[in-house]
N, C-alpha and C positions, 0 to 999 in steps of 0.2 A: 523117292516118294514125293508127292505134290505138297507144296508149302501151304500154310494156313490161309494166305490171302494173296490176291483174289484167285478164285477157282472158277473156270469157265466150263460149262457143260458142253458135250460134243455137239449138240444141235446149235447152240449159240456160237461156238467156235466156227462151225461150218457156215453159218449165216454171216458172221463177221468177215470171213475170208472169201465168201462168194463161191463156196464149193458145197458138195453134198456131205451129209453125215457119213456116208460110206467112204468117201475120200478121206475124211479125217481119221476114221477107224483104220483105213489102209495105211495111212502115214504113221499112225501109232504102232501098228503091227510091224511095219518096216523099220521102225526105230527113228523115223524123222522127227516125231514128236513123242514126248513122254507123258503118259497119263497115269492117274491114280484114282482112287475111289474117295468120294466124299462121305460124310457121316451116314447118308442113306444108302450107300453102296453103289451110287451112280458114277460112271466114268467121267472124270474131270481133268482139265489141263490147267497147269499153273499159268496165270494171266501174263506174268512177265516172260515166260518161255514162249507163249503164243504171240506176244508182241514182237519178240526177236524173230520168230519164224515168219510172221507177216511181213516184216521188213525184207527178209531174205527172198521171199517168193514174189514180192510186189513187182508187177510188170504191167505197165499201162497197155490196155488192149488197142489194137489197130482197128479203129472204127471206120476208116475211110473218110471221105469228105461229107460233112453234114449237109443234109437236105433241109432239115428244120431242126430247131433246137429249143429246149425248154430248160431253163436254169433251175437247179435244185439248190436249196439253201440249208439243208440239214444232212450232216454226214455222221453216221454212227460208225465208230471204230474203236481201236485200242490205243491208249496212251503208250507211246514207245520211249519217250524221254522227257524229263522235266529238269530244267536248269534254273536254279534260283540264285539271286543275289540278295542284298539287303532289302530291296524294295520291289523288284520285278521278278517275273518268272516267264520262261519260254516253255511252252507245252507243245510237244510234237505228237501227232496222232497219225496212225495208218488206218485209213478208211478204204478198204478194198485196195485197189492199186494206187490210191491217191494219198499223198502226204499232206497233212493240214498242220499249219503252225499257228499258234496263238500266243500273243504277248498279253500278259495280265499282271495284276499286282501279286506279289508273293502271298499276301494275306488271302486273296481269292483262291489261289492254288492250294494253300494249306487248308482252308475251310472246305474245299471240295475233296480233299484227300487225294489229289492227283498224283499218281506214280505209275511207272511202267506196269502194264497189264490191266489197268482199270478201264472198263468199258465206259465210253463217254460219247456225247453227241456234240459236234461242232456246228453251231448255227452261224451262217455267214450272212452278213448284211453289209453291203457296200465293201469297205475295206476293214471292217471289224469282225472278229471271230469270237463268239461266245461259246464256252464249253459247259455242258451240262453232264452231270454224272447220271448213269442209268443203273437202276436196280435190276440185276439179272436173276434174282431169286424167284 
């Protein structure tokens, strides 16, 4: 059964992993992912399980040599790991095939409720990464 927090709908899981809804459903049918039902009877996947799965399948695409390039500064993804000490926290995210790591105060990580399976946005400015929590409801 799927845990109480956080739960990701099939369409959102597909968007986060860069695949179709049908692919997610096939992975559930094949047993690669476990899904349950939310209170409204919709199919959902436990966020922590989806985060682990995202790490397993992450593979950077071979895009060849760039002809032109446009930097993107916001990466929506899943928190895959949070390491906290007394003052600081390291937050790892999987945004498609890209791993994003942010160092922040422990207080900020606690206030944002960052834990594996939480959907978040990493905003990159120069060498600083700011993480925002996304409401998927």
